[in-house]
Backbone of each chain as ProteinMPNN parsed JSONL, in Angstrom:
{"seq_chain_A": "XXXXXXXXXXXXXXXXXXXXXXXXXXXXXXXXXXXXXXXXXXXXXXXXXXXXXXXXXXXXXXXXXXXXXXXXXXXXXXXXXXXXXXXXXXXXXXXXXXXXXXXXXXXXXXXXX", "coords_chain_A": {"N_chain_A": [[29.24, -15.115, 18.717], [30.079, -14.313, 15.349], [29.447, -11.182, 13.878], [28.004, -9.389, 11.115], [30.304, -9.341, 8.532], [32.478, -7.181, 6.905], [34.562, -6.28, 4.173], [36.97, -4.388, 2.264], [37.734, -2.407, 5.246], [38.423, 0.177, 4.79], [38.839, 1.953, 1.779], [40.712, 3.41, -0.668], [40.78, 4.843, -3.771], [41.51, 5.578, -7.22], [39.738, 7.655, -9.508], [37.891, 5.972, -11.998], [38.861, 3.461, -11.555], [38.162, 0.009, -10.745], [36.112, -1.077, -8.071], [35.606, -3.354, -5.472], [33.482, -4.411, -3.008], [33.031, -6.398, -0.124], [30.976, -8.795, 1.616], [30.027, -10.755, 4.369], [27.305, -12.315, 5.546], [25.407, -12.829, 8.633], [25.35, -16.131, 9.779], [22.658, -18.183, 8.803], [20.862, -16.152, 8.382], [18.573, -14.971, 5.921], [18.155, -12.769, 4.381], [19.764, -10.074, 2.753], [21.218, -6.89, 2.702], [22.393, -4.008, 0.971], [23.658, -0.84, 1.682], [24.185, 2.7, 1.239], [25.786, 5.412, 2.759], [25.805, 8.854, 3.241], [26.554, 12.211, 4.284], [24.948, 14.068, 3.042], [22.814, 12.649, 1.834], [22.003, 10.75, 3.616], [21.114, 7.459, 4.806], [20.899, 5.166, 2.345], [19.097, 2.65, 0.712], [20.486, 0.336, -1.435], [20.277, -2.202, -2.692], [18.542, -5.295, -2.139], [18.701, -8.723, -1.183], [16.942, -11.812, -1.116], [17.11, -14.993, 0.09], [19.37, -15.335, -1.576], [18.589, -14.226, -3.965], [18.198, -11.354, -5.974], [15.893, -8.936, -4.931], [14.973, -6.297, -4.883], [16.349, -3.822, -6.642], [16.144, -1.186, -7.104], [17.336, 0.971, -5.934], [19.927, 1.103, -6.787], [22.355, 3.192, -8.094], [23.209, 3.521, -10.827], [24.274, 1.977, -13.935], [26.894, 1.463, -13.402], [27.103, 0.298, -10.996], [26.959, -2.883, -9.497], [25.688, -5.888, -8.015], [26.166, -9.011, -6.392], [25.194, -12.243, -5.191], [26.429, -15.026, -4.71], [26.188, -17.209, -3.022], [24.774, -18.255, 0.162], [26.438, -17.162, 2.051], [27.982, -15.068, 1.201], [28.484, -11.935, -0.395], [28.893, -9.454, -2.946], [29.559, -6.058, -3.801], [30.018, -4.151, -6.569], [31.728, -1.517, -8.156], [32.19, -0.022, -11.165], [33.151, 1.962, -13.811], [34.707, 3.646, -11.006], [33.726, 6.777, -9.474], [34.365, 10.102, -8.179], [32.029, 10.993, -6.833], [31.017, 8.7, -5.786], [32.094, 8.324, -3.367], [31.665, 7.394, -0.051], [30.213, 5.811, 2.88], [29.758, 2.426, 2.832], [27.392, 0.1, 3.751], [26.673, -3.223, 4.737], [23.996, -5.333, 5.556], [22.229, -7.868, 7.376], [19.409, -10.092, 7.847], [16.861, -12.179, 9.414], [14.556, -12.198, 7.966], [13.168, -10.122, 5.398], [11.676, -8.274, 6.75], [12.403, -8.054, 9.314], [14.494, -7.299, 12.208], [17.499, -5.703, 11.29], [20.911, -6.502, 11.065], [23.791, -4.776, 11.122], [26.91, -4.487, 9.367], [30.29, -3.25, 9.994], [30.825, -1.438, 8.037], [32.244, -0.065, 4.976], [34.497, 2.376, 4.255], [34.654, 4.29, 1.52], [36.749, 6.08, -0.578], [37.041, 7.962, -3.386], [39.305, 9.35, -5.496]], "CA_chain_A": [[28.995, -15.285, 17.283], [30.541, -13.208, 14.539], [28.384, -10.415, 13.254], [28.201, -9.199, 9.685], [31.704, -9.006, 8.274], [32.688, -6.461, 5.659], [35.947, -5.957, 3.833], [37.86, -3.861, 3.293], [37.129, -1.378, 6.098], [38.712, 1.441, 4.12], [39.328, 1.794, 0.409], [40.998, 4.656, -1.371], [41.085, 4.482, -5.14], [41.446, 6.685, -8.173], [38.609, 7.668, -10.43], [38.036, 5.081, -13.142], [39.239, 2.126, -11.119], [37.105, -0.879, -10.262], [36.106, -1.278, -6.619], [34.758, -4.466, -5.037], [33.244, -4.478, -1.571], [32.638, -7.759, 0.215], [30.147, -8.928, 2.812], [29.645, -12.09, 4.84], [26.184, -12.106, 6.472], [25.319, -13.72, 9.777], [24.907, -17.461, 9.377], [21.245, -18.435, 9.07], [20.049, -15.058, 7.862], [18.28, -15.198, 4.511], [18.034, -11.494, 3.667], [20.978, -9.278, 2.795], [20.972, -5.541, 2.21], [23.516, -3.09, 0.767], [23.289, 0.56, 1.858], [25.21, 3.728, 1.104], [25.496, 6.509, 3.676], [26.54, 10.114, 3.116], [25.964, 13.281, 5.09], [23.929, 14.763, 2.256], [21.666, 11.823, 1.438], [21.642, 9.81, 4.668], [21.29, 6.028, 4.568], [20.099, 4.792, 1.171], [19.114, 1.24, 0.342], [20.899, 0.137, -2.825], [19.729, -3.452, -3.196], [18.481, -6.356, -1.157], [18.559, -10.1, -1.629], [16.25, -12.755, -0.254], [17.538, -16.332, -0.352], [20.396, -15.145, -2.607], [17.988, -13.678, -5.181], [17.947, -9.904, -5.843], [14.465, -8.663, -4.887], [14.74, -4.899, -5.209], [17.6, -3.114, -6.945], [15.756, 0.138, -7.585], [18.197, 1.975, -5.339], [21.25, 1.1, -7.414], [22.41, 4.491, -8.764], [23.347, 3.425, -12.279], [24.847, 0.708, -14.401], [28.264, 1.267, -12.899], [26.981, -0.484, -9.768], [26.37, -4.211, -9.629], [25.801, -6.68, -6.795], [25.941, -10.436, -6.568], [25.186, -13.069, -3.987], [26.573, -16.365, -5.278], [25.726, -18.206, -2.05], [24.163, -17.664, 1.355], [27.415, -16.63, 2.99], [28.885, -14.111, 0.576], [27.928, -11.01, -1.379], [29.801, -8.398, -3.378], [29.054, -4.853, -4.454], [31.091, -3.709, -7.435], [31.562, -0.229, -8.844], [33.112, 0.003, -12.286], [34.285, 2.595, -13.148], [34.353, 4.469, -9.854], [33.769, 8.23, -9.638], [34.465, 10.77, -6.87], [30.725, 11.088, -6.157], [30.712, 7.413, -5.137], [32.703, 8.336, -2.03], [30.622, 7.225, 0.969], [30.369, 4.59, 3.673], [28.855, 1.396, 2.327], [27.063, -0.872, 4.782], [25.971, -4.453, 4.446], [23.209, -5.765, 6.705], [21.503, -9.109, 7.127], [18.307, -10.347, 8.777], [16.18, -13.456, 9.22], [13.653, -11.976, 6.845], [13.289, -8.733, 4.96], [10.879, -7.385, 7.588], [12.825, -8.144, 10.705], [15.655, -6.505, 12.598], [18.685, -5.827, 10.468], [22.198, -6.433, 11.751], [24.7, -4.096, 10.206], [28.348, -4.624, 9.472], [30.979, -2.026, 10.398], [30.903, -0.514, 6.907], [33.472, 0.187, 4.212], [34.596, 3.794, 3.876], [35.242, 4.391, 0.186], [37.151, 7.4, -1.055], [37.469, 7.948, -4.788], [39.973, 10.646, -5.758]], "C_chain_A": [[29.506, -14.072, 16.523], [29.335, -12.489, 13.962], [28.591, -10.378, 11.765], [29.634, -8.72, 9.468], [31.81, -8.319, 6.922], [34.187, -6.24, 5.443], [36.005, -5.292, 2.469], [37.13, -2.858, 4.174], [37.322, 0.004, 5.489], [39.258, 1.141, 2.736], [39.516, 3.17, -0.189], [41.433, 4.282, -2.785], [40.972, 5.708, -6.031], [40.243, 6.532, -9.088], [38.894, 6.759, -11.617], [38.39, 3.652, -12.772], [38.014, 1.327, -10.687], [37.248, -1.085, -8.758], [35.166, -2.436, -6.301], [34.69, -4.496, -3.517], [32.646, -5.847, -1.26], [31.873, -7.819, 1.525], [29.882, -10.396, 3.107], [28.526, -11.885, 5.853], [26.259, -13.058, 7.657], [24.735, -15.057, 9.319], [23.438, -17.679, 9.766], [20.325, -17.336, 8.611], [19.801, -15.262, 6.374], [18.043, -13.916, 3.723], [19.324, -10.697, 3.847], [20.731, -7.962, 2.082], [22.307, -4.825, 2.009], [22.98, -1.655, 0.854], [24.493, 1.451, 1.565], [24.813, 4.885, 2.016], [26.41, 7.693, 3.415], [25.848, 11.152, 3.984], [24.804, 13.917, 4.341], [22.663, 13.928, 2.078], [21.25, 10.813, 2.506], [21.912, 8.369, 4.261], [20.338, 5.609, 3.444], [20.225, 3.294, 0.907], [19.462, 1.119, -1.138], [20.212, -1.088, -3.418], [19.533, -4.402, -2.038], [18.148, -7.694, -1.805], [17.731, -10.883, -0.608], [16.563, -14.149, -0.784], [18.428, -16.255, -1.595], [19.866, -14.545, -3.9], [17.763, -12.175, -5.0], [16.453, -9.619, -5.945], [14.17, -7.237, -5.345], [16.077, -4.21, -5.419], [17.315, -1.693, -7.422], [16.618, 1.251, -7.014], [19.593, 2.021, -5.926], [21.346, 2.327, -8.309], [22.432, 4.4, -10.289], [24.085, 2.15, -12.626], [26.267, 0.467, -13.91], [28.269, 0.4, -11.639], [26.371, -1.85, -10.089], [26.597, -4.977, -8.338], [25.468, -8.124, -7.099], [25.886, -11.118, -5.21], [25.233, -14.519, -4.46], [26.147, -17.485, -4.334], [25.266, -17.488, -0.779], [25.155, -16.986, 2.283], [28.326, -15.566, 2.39], [28.146, -13.232, -0.431], [28.981, -9.975, -1.734], [29.014, -7.249, -3.975], [30.211, -4.288, -5.262], [30.743, -2.373, -8.077], [32.632, -0.158, -9.925], [32.546, 0.831, -13.432], [33.85, 3.47, -11.985], [34.509, 5.948, -10.175], [33.838, 8.872, -8.258], [33.138, 10.851, -6.124], [30.275, 9.766, -5.538], [31.302, 7.343, -3.735], [31.617, 8.355, -0.961], [31.032, 6.076, 1.867], [29.312, 3.605, 3.186], [28.66, 0.346, 3.413], [26.381, -2.087, 4.169], [25.211, -4.832, 5.714], [22.519, -7.074, 6.351], [20.403, -9.269, 8.174], [17.685, -11.698, 8.468], [15.154, -13.37, 8.099], [13.694, -10.498, 6.544], [12.527, -7.773, 5.863], [11.321, -7.383, 9.04], [14.071, -7.3, 10.953], [16.835, -6.778, 11.685], [19.933, -5.672, 11.334], [23.209, -5.887, 10.746], [26.155, -4.482, 10.451], [28.977, -3.284, 9.833], [31.124, -1.014, 9.267], [32.26, -0.493, 6.233], [33.457, 1.653, 3.822], [35.354, 3.878, 2.564], [35.531, 5.838, -0.157], [37.669, 7.259, -2.472], [38.039, 9.322, -5.122], [40.061, 10.943, -7.253]], "O_chain_A": [[29.385, -12.94, 16.991], [28.334, -13.11, 13.605], [29.275, -11.235, 11.205], [30.106, -7.806, 10.144], [31.296, -8.815, 5.919], [34.956, -6.043, 6.384], [35.184, -5.59, 1.601], [35.996, -2.494, 3.865], [36.483, 0.889, 5.655], [40.034, 0.205, 2.544], [38.597, 3.989, -0.212], [42.356, 3.488, -2.964], [40.412, 6.733, -5.643], [39.801, 5.425, -9.394], [39.992, 6.769, -12.173], [38.237, 2.738, -13.582], [36.981, 1.883, -10.316], [38.353, -1.245, -8.239], [34.047, -2.486, -6.813], [35.709, -4.594, -2.834], [31.855, -6.383, -2.035], [32.087, -7.008, 2.426], [29.555, -11.176, 2.213], [28.771, -11.331, 6.925], [27.076, -13.979, 7.677], [23.758, -15.102, 8.573], [23.031, -17.403, 10.894], [19.123, -17.558, 8.462], [20.7, -15.677, 5.643], [17.762, -13.969, 2.526], [19.898, -10.649, 4.935], [20.122, -7.915, 1.013], [23.242, -5.015, 2.787], [21.997, -1.3, 0.204], [25.645, 1.022, 1.633], [23.651, 5.29, 2.046], [27.632, 7.555, 3.374], [24.691, 10.983, 4.37], [23.789, 14.267, 4.943], [21.556, 14.459, 2.166], [20.264, 10.098, 2.332], [22.817, 8.091, 3.474], [19.118, 5.693, 3.589], [21.327, 2.747, 0.883], [18.811, 1.726, -1.989], [19.638, -1.026, -4.506], [20.268, -4.337, -1.053], [17.436, -7.783, -2.805], [17.813, -10.645, 0.597], [16.315, -14.452, -1.951], [18.252, -17.02, -2.544], [20.631, -14.373, -4.849], [17.2, -11.756, -3.988], [15.81, -10.007, -6.92], [13.229, -7.003, -6.104], [16.847, -4.038, -4.474], [18.157, -1.073, -8.071], [16.633, 2.359, -7.549], [20.372, 2.911, -5.582], [20.513, 2.502, -9.198], [21.723, 5.15, -10.959], [24.465, 1.36, -11.762], [26.772, -0.652, -14.008], [29.299, -0.159, -11.261], [25.405, -1.957, -10.844], [27.585, -4.744, -7.641], [24.619, -8.428, -7.936], [26.447, -10.64, -4.224], [24.194, -15.165, -4.595], [25.789, -18.577, -4.777], [25.364, -16.266, -0.672], [24.746, -16.297, 3.217], [29.332, -15.197, 2.997], [27.311, -13.701, -1.205], [29.853, -9.658, -0.925], [27.954, -7.436, -4.571], [31.266, -3.979, -4.708], [29.606, -2.14, -8.486], [33.827, -0.226, -9.639], [31.525, 0.437, -13.996], [32.73, 3.983, -11.984], [35.311, 6.332, -11.027], [33.419, 8.266, -7.271], [33.125, 10.783, -4.895], [29.261, 9.721, -4.841], [31.032, 6.396, -2.997], [30.75, 9.229, -0.965], [32.065, 5.441, 1.651], [28.124, 3.922, 3.137], [29.622, -0.223, 3.929], [25.617, -1.979, 3.21], [25.726, -4.67, 6.821], [22.258, -7.356, 5.182], [20.456, -8.665, 9.246], [17.934, -12.29, 7.418], [14.915, -14.34, 7.379], [14.196, -9.707, 7.343], [12.714, -6.562, 5.753], [10.676, -6.773, 9.893], [14.622, -6.679, 10.043], [17.133, -7.925, 11.351], [19.992, -4.817, 12.217], [23.439, -6.46, 9.682], [26.569, -4.761, 11.576], [28.268, -2.286, 9.963], [31.501, 0.134, 9.502], [33.28, -0.848, 6.824], [32.538, 2.123, 3.152], [36.545, 3.576, 2.501], [34.667, 6.707, -0.041], [38.622, 6.523, -2.726], [37.339, 10.332, -5.041], [40.589, 11.983, -7.646]]}, "seq_chain_B": "XXXXXXXXXXXXXXXXXXXXXXXXXXXXXXXXXXXXXXXXXXXXXXXXXXXXXXXXXXXXXXXXXXXXXXXXXXXXXXXXXXXXXXXXXXXXXXXXXXXXXXXXXXXXX", "coords_chain_B": {"N_chain_B": [[5.806, 6.858, -3.482], [7.405, 6.001, -0.49], [8.317, 7.999, 2.199], [10.328, 8.941, 4.966], [10.459, 11.403, 7.251], [12.548, 12.944, 9.574], [12.673, 14.852, 12.593], [14.109, 16.953, 15.107], [16.789, 17.73, 12.736], [19.31, 18.093, 13.785], [20.48, 18.167, 17.128], [21.555, 19.621, 20.048], [22.165, 19.299, 23.359], [22.171, 19.849, 26.954], [23.485, 17.686, 29.473], [21.104, 15.823, 31.312], [18.831, 17.083, 30.425], [15.58, 16.777, 28.822], [14.331, 15.292, 25.757], [12.695, 15.106, 22.559], [12.336, 13.221, 19.636], [11.133, 13.153, 16.333], [9.434, 11.173, 13.867], [8.123, 11.104, 10.787], [5.618, 10.317, 8.324], [3.703, 10.149, 5.293], [2.721, 7.806, 4.646], [1.505, 4.523, 5.469], [2.923, 2.174, 7.681], [3.777, -1.227, 8.295], [5.27, -1.854, 10.482], [7.564, -0.183, 12.687], [10.891, 0.786, 13.249], [13.492, 1.784, 15.506], [16.797, 2.874, 15.364], [20.141, 3.28, 16.62], [23.11, 4.913, 15.799], [26.559, 4.966, 16.17], [29.616, 6.846, 15.796], [31.655, 5.573, 13.177], [30.566, 3.073, 13.189], [27.99, 0.608, 12.36], [24.363, 1.061, 12.22], [22.42, 0.188, 15.135], [19.807, -1.781, 16.335], [17.248, -0.427, 18.401], [14.534, -0.651, 19.14], [11.397, -2.152, 18.14], [8.248, -1.218, 16.969], [4.895, -2.181, 16.539], [2.082, -2.151, 16.689], [-0.541, 0.211, 16.2], [-0.478, 3.1, 18.197], [1.062, 1.933, 20.101], [3.286, 1.841, 22.893], [6.589, 1.723, 23.931], [9.124, 1.116, 26.343], [12.525, 1.677, 27.048], [14.626, 1.677, 29.355], [15.617, 4.883, 29.883], [14.472, 5.707, 27.565], [11.622, 6.299, 25.61], [9.377, 5.041, 23.322], [6.98, 5.653, 20.821], [4.368, 4.583, 18.707], [2.428, 5.992, 16.186], [-1.181, 6.275, 16.157], [-2.277, 5.804, 13.637], [-0.261, 4.482, 12.42], [1.628, 5.904, 10.935], [3.521, 7.545, 11.919], [6.046, 8.219, 14.415], [7.539, 8.586, 17.673], [10.398, 9.377, 19.669], [11.327, 9.634, 22.919], [13.615, 10.934, 25.166], [14.552, 10.805, 28.462], [16.201, 12.773, 30.851], [18.819, 13.089, 29.518], [22.016, 11.663, 28.723], [25.605, 11.889, 28.226], [26.336, 9.497, 26.967], [24.212, 8.973, 25.318], [24.628, 10.228, 23.0], [24.65, 10.332, 19.471], [23.61, 9.128, 16.202], [20.268, 8.969, 15.475], [18.01, 6.855, 13.966], [14.982, 6.271, 12.323], [13.112, 3.552, 10.965], [10.998, 2.407, 8.524], [8.875, -0.311, 7.858], [7.444, -1.298, 5.013], [5.124, -2.255, 2.431], [6.667, -3.271, 0.228], [9.087, -2.306, 0.848], [11.895, -1.32, 2.809], [12.507, 1.302, 4.665], [14.674, 3.877, 5.603], [14.706, 6.667, 7.835], [15.511, 10.202, 7.676], [17.224, 10.85, 9.713], [18.375, 11.895, 12.991], [20.719, 13.802, 14.497], [22.155, 13.628, 17.529], [23.659, 15.353, 20.203], [24.894, 15.193, 23.38], [25.881, 17.19, 25.91], [28.273, 17.189, 28.509]], "CA_chain_B": [[7.093, 6.666, -2.804], [7.292, 6.174, 0.946], [9.409, 8.766, 2.749], [10.31, 9.144, 6.404], [11.14, 12.635, 7.635], [12.808, 13.047, 10.997], [12.959, 16.189, 13.105], [14.958, 17.843, 14.321], [17.936, 17.083, 12.085], [20.425, 18.179, 14.728], [20.071, 18.566, 18.469], [22.644, 19.666, 21.009], [21.541, 19.625, 24.643], [22.974, 19.617, 28.143], [23.19, 16.484, 30.257], [19.993, 15.988, 32.239], [17.648, 17.604, 29.747], [14.72, 15.838, 28.103], [14.191, 15.635, 24.35], [11.836, 14.246, 21.749], [12.653, 13.142, 18.216], [9.943, 12.745, 15.609], [9.599, 10.456, 12.606], [6.817, 11.288, 10.165], [5.421, 9.886, 6.945], [2.327, 10.184, 4.814], [2.377, 6.422, 4.321], [1.314, 3.591, 6.578], [3.912, 1.111, 7.772], [3.351, -2.369, 9.096], [5.998, -1.715, 11.73], [8.568, 0.871, 12.639], [12.021, 0.492, 14.109], [14.434, 2.848, 15.828], [18.189, 2.462, 15.465], [21.127, 4.297, 16.997], [24.387, 4.691, 15.145], [27.689, 5.707, 16.725], [30.637, 7.099, 14.76], [32.498, 4.465, 12.767], [29.856, 1.8, 13.325], [26.696, 0.526, 11.712], [23.213, 1.257, 13.12], [22.044, -0.918, 16.012], [18.384, -1.682, 16.65], [16.832, -0.14, 19.768], [13.185, -1.152, 19.414], [10.435, -2.286, 17.043], [6.846, -1.037, 17.356], [4.093, -2.847, 15.518], [0.655, -1.828, 16.803], [-0.863, 1.629, 16.291], [-0.636, 3.558, 19.572], [1.951, 1.177, 20.996], [4.35, 2.552, 23.607], [7.607, 0.83, 24.502], [10.144, 1.824, 27.117], [13.833, 1.054, 27.151], [15.283, 2.506, 30.363], [15.199, 6.29, 29.824], [13.943, 5.972, 26.23], [10.228, 5.914, 25.407], [9.046, 5.024, 21.899], [5.543, 5.556, 20.567], [3.933, 4.443, 17.317], [1.191, 6.724, 16.01], [-2.396, 5.46, 16.032], [-2.472, 5.462, 12.233], [0.977, 3.797, 11.991], [2.342, 6.726, 9.954], [4.528, 8.362, 12.574], [6.558, 7.686, 15.666], [8.374, 9.514, 18.422], [11.358, 8.84, 20.632], [11.539, 10.6, 23.993], [14.706, 10.57, 26.075], [14.486, 11.515, 29.744], [17.494, 12.983, 31.529], [19.823, 12.641, 28.558], [23.386, 11.514, 29.188], [26.561, 11.921, 27.107], [26.325, 8.212, 26.268], [23.099, 8.943, 24.36], [25.084, 10.896, 21.778], [24.701, 9.477, 18.29], [22.645, 9.376, 15.133], [19.065, 8.175, 15.671], [17.345, 6.605, 12.689], [13.789, 5.438, 12.312], [13.028, 2.754, 9.745], [9.65, 1.914, 8.318], [8.722, -1.53, 7.062], [6.233, -1.166, 4.221], [4.709, -3.395, 1.625], [7.796, -3.827, -0.516], [10.272, -1.513, 1.105], [12.417, -1.095, 4.16], [12.957, 2.673, 4.417], [15.249, 4.587, 6.733], [14.44, 8.091, 7.929], [16.598, 11.131, 7.362], [18.161, 10.845, 10.833], [18.529, 13.001, 13.949], [22.052, 13.721, 15.109], [22.051, 14.132, 18.896], [24.872, 15.505, 20.996], [24.6, 15.523, 24.771], [27.076, 17.793, 26.508], [28.428, 16.944, 29.95]], "C_chain_B": [[6.918, 6.921, -1.31], [8.521, 6.903, 1.453], [9.217, 8.906, 4.246], [11.126, 10.375, 6.742], [11.326, 12.653, 9.148], [13.082, 14.496, 11.379], [13.214, 16.116, 14.6], [16.084, 17.064, 13.65], [19.115, 17.016, 13.029], [19.896, 18.664, 16.068], [21.273, 18.49, 19.396], [22.065, 20.137, 22.339], [22.522, 19.342, 25.781], [22.535, 18.315, 28.818], [22.053, 16.771, 31.232], [18.72, 16.514, 31.607], [16.847, 16.469, 29.092], [14.629, 16.264, 26.647], [13.254, 14.654, 23.675], [12.238, 14.358, 20.289], [11.433, 12.574, 17.5], [10.288, 12.108, 14.263], [8.227, 10.445, 11.931], [6.777, 10.845, 8.711], [3.958, 10.064, 6.564], [1.827, 8.773, 4.506], [2.245, 5.588, 5.586], [2.39, 2.511, 6.524], [3.372, -0.032, 8.623], [4.082, -2.389, 10.442], [7.04, -0.616, 11.564], [9.656, 0.551, 13.651], [12.832, 1.752, 14.358], [15.815, 2.236, 16.013], [19.022, 3.623, 15.999], [22.457, 3.921, 16.356], [25.452, 5.569, 15.782], [28.766, 5.84, 15.66], [31.476, 5.87, 14.457], [31.841, 3.101, 12.868], [28.569, 1.813, 12.519], [25.574, 0.768, 12.709], [22.91, -0.01, 13.921], [20.598, -0.72, 16.438], [18.149, -1.391, 18.13], [15.479, -0.803, 20.069], [12.411, -1.3, 18.119], [9.039, -2.075, 17.612], [5.972, -1.493, 16.203], [2.635, -2.375, 15.513], [0.455, -0.321, 16.905], [-1.119, 2.024, 17.739], [0.303, 2.883, 20.563], [3.018, 2.074, 21.613], [5.302, 1.515, 24.184], [8.64, 1.669, 25.225], [11.404, 0.985, 27.196], [14.659, 1.966, 28.058], [14.766, 3.939, 30.255], [14.592, 6.663, 28.461], [12.505, 5.456, 26.127], [9.894, 6.081, 23.93], [7.531, 4.892, 21.754], [5.281, 5.463, 19.075], [2.595, 5.16, 17.2], [0.002, 5.798, 15.794], [-2.605, 4.966, 14.606], [-1.275, 4.75, 11.617], [1.683, 4.562, 10.88], [3.492, 7.496, 10.588], [4.937, 7.732, 13.895], [7.379, 8.761, 16.363], [9.266, 8.746, 19.37], [11.61, 9.932, 21.658], [12.647, 10.076, 24.894], [14.596, 11.443, 27.32], [15.879, 11.602, 30.345], [18.648, 12.468, 30.668], [21.23, 12.627, 29.179], [24.334, 11.543, 27.994], [26.597, 10.617, 26.308], [25.188, 8.054, 25.28], [23.484, 9.601, 23.032], [25.164, 9.912, 20.622], [23.685, 9.913, 17.255], [21.47, 8.423, 15.344], [18.313, 8.079, 14.354], [16.068, 5.815, 12.922], [13.764, 4.693, 10.982], [11.637, 2.168, 9.646], [9.643, 0.677, 7.435], [7.382, -1.436, 6.354], [5.961, -2.412, 3.419], [5.879, -4.058, 0.91], [9.105, -3.147, -0.172], [10.632, -1.509, 2.589], [13.099, 0.259, 4.054], [13.486, 3.311, 5.688], [14.892, 6.072, 6.669], [15.694, 8.902, 7.684], [17.588, 11.292, 8.505], [18.121, 12.088, 11.699], [19.869, 12.802, 14.646], [22.003, 14.42, 16.463], [23.421, 14.219, 19.55], [24.473, 15.949, 22.39], [25.889, 15.963, 25.438], [27.099, 17.567, 28.009], [28.488, 18.239, 30.738]], "O_chain_B": [[6.349, 7.938, -0.912], [9.647, 6.487, 1.178], [8.09, 8.979, 4.736], [12.341, 10.396, 6.546], [10.386, 12.41, 9.906], [13.646, 15.264, 10.6], [12.601, 15.304, 15.292], [16.308, 15.891, 13.952], [19.834, 16.018, 13.076], [18.973, 19.476, 16.126], [21.922, 17.452, 19.519], [21.538, 21.246, 22.434], [23.551, 18.691, 25.597], [21.376, 17.91, 28.738], [22.029, 17.81, 31.891], [17.643, 16.402, 32.192], [17.355, 15.374, 28.848], [14.819, 17.436, 26.321], [13.046, 13.534, 24.143], [12.454, 15.455, 19.774], [10.786, 11.646, 17.983], [11.28, 12.451, 13.62], [7.282, 9.846, 12.445], [7.752, 10.975, 7.97], [3.085, 10.121, 7.43], [0.665, 8.574, 4.153], [2.806, 5.917, 6.631], [2.721, 2.001, 5.454], [2.602, 0.186, 9.558], [3.549, -2.895, 11.43], [7.349, -0.185, 10.453], [9.378, 0.103, 14.763], [12.859, 2.667, 13.535], [15.99, 1.235, 16.708], [18.659, 4.79, 15.85], [22.868, 2.761, 16.372], [25.266, 6.778, 15.917], [28.824, 5.039, 14.727], [31.956, 5.2, 15.371], [32.495, 2.08, 12.656], [28.111, 2.858, 12.058], [25.797, 0.693, 13.918], [23.115, -1.127, 13.448], [20.207, 0.371, 16.852], [18.758, -2.011, 19.002], [15.302, -1.432, 21.112], [12.727, -0.656, 17.119], [8.681, -2.682, 18.622], [6.269, -1.228, 15.038], [2.031, -2.221, 14.452], [1.197, 0.355, 17.618], [-1.888, 1.363, 18.436], [0.324, 3.238, 21.742], [3.578, 2.948, 20.951], [4.883, 0.558, 24.835], [8.99, 2.769, 24.798], [11.364, -0.231, 27.383], [15.305, 2.904, 27.592], [13.587, 4.184, 30.512], [14.24, 7.822, 28.241], [12.212, 4.323, 26.509], [10.107, 7.151, 23.358], [6.889, 4.123, 22.469], [5.894, 6.175, 18.279], [1.714, 4.955, 18.034], [0.156, 4.677, 15.309], [-3.057, 3.841, 14.392], [-1.276, 4.448, 10.423], [2.271, 3.957, 9.984], [4.343, 8.038, 9.883], [4.27, 6.839, 14.418], [7.85, 9.713, 15.74], [8.952, 7.641, 19.811], [12.053, 11.027, 21.311], [12.622, 8.925, 25.328], [14.554, 12.67, 27.23], [16.635, 10.631, 30.346], [19.355, 11.533, 31.045], [21.573, 13.451, 30.027], [23.921, 11.255, 26.871], [26.86, 10.634, 25.106], [25.182, 7.113, 24.487], [22.734, 9.528, 22.059], [25.676, 8.803, 20.769], [22.998, 10.923, 17.41], [21.656, 7.207, 15.387], [18.019, 9.088, 13.713], [16.07, 4.81, 13.633], [14.332, 5.155, 9.993], [11.158, 1.512, 10.571], [10.313, 0.624, 6.403], [6.324, -1.485, 6.983], [6.499, -3.484, 3.695], [6.052, -5.275, 0.988], [10.122, -3.383, -0.825], [9.788, -1.672, 3.47], [14.153, 0.371, 3.428], [12.824, 3.29, 6.726], [14.79, 6.654, 5.589], [16.786, 8.363, 7.507], [18.682, 11.817, 8.299], [17.868, 13.191, 11.215], [20.116, 11.783, 15.29], [21.833, 15.636, 16.543], [24.231, 13.296, 19.467], [23.794, 16.961, 22.559], [26.858, 15.208, 25.52], [26.089, 17.73, 28.695], [28.616, 18.212, 31.962]]}, "name": "protein", "num_of_chains": 2, "seq": "XXXXXXXXXXXXXXXXXXXXXXXXXXXXXXXXXXXXXXXXXXXXXXXXXXXXXXXXXXXXXXXXXXXXXXXXXXXXXXXXXXXXXXXXXXXXXXXXXXXXXXXXXXXXXXXXXXXXXXXXXXXXXXXXXXXXXXXXXXXXXXXXXXXXXXXXXXXXXXXXXXXXXXXXXXXXXXXXXXXXXXXXXXXXXXXXXXXXXXXXXXXXXXXXXXXXXXXXXXXXXX"}
C-alpha cells in the first residue's frame, strides 16, 4: 500500500513567491495533519483536519499560511507570500483518528531565498 | 498550554552502551507515543503507552509511562549504530497532539 504522498519533495523559491505543498493521505484515514520542522523549533503542528474539516489551526503562523482539504484524498498547504523564515521541512501525516498513530509522508524541504 | 520536554537534547555514545531518554510534562496525557525519525524521512511510530505505569518492550528498547501519565522514558540496551536517529515523544491530550522537543542520538561503531 502507498503511504502518505507529498509533493514536491524539494522546493526552492524566491521571497514573495507563492508556494503550494500537496499531500495525499493514506486511503481510509480520516485525520490529516500538517507539521513544520526546523532545528530551532522542532516539529510543530500547523493544522489538522478531521473528515476534511479543519479542527485546530492555532499553529498556523500567520495569515500568509492557509490550508485546504477539498476531499478525503487531497490537501494543500499554501504560503503567500513566502519569506526566508518559512524555510523548513513540511510534513503531512494521516491517521484513522486524531488520537491514533500518525503515518508521516517523506516531507517537502522548502527553501526560500 | 501542554508542553513536552525531552532530555537530553543530544547524545553521542559508543556501540554497546546503555542509555535512557526522558520525556516530561506538567500535563496529563491520555496516551503517549514514541517515534524515531531518520534523516530525510518522516517520524515512524515505535510504541504507544496508555496506562499509567505501563512498560512495553520492543527488542532492546524499553518504554515506560509514568504513574501519573505526565512523563515517559525510553531505555535502549546495548545500543547499535542502527539506533541512530531523532527520538520524539508525542502526547495525546484533550484537544492536542503534541510532539516533544526531541533527542538526537548518535551511536558510534
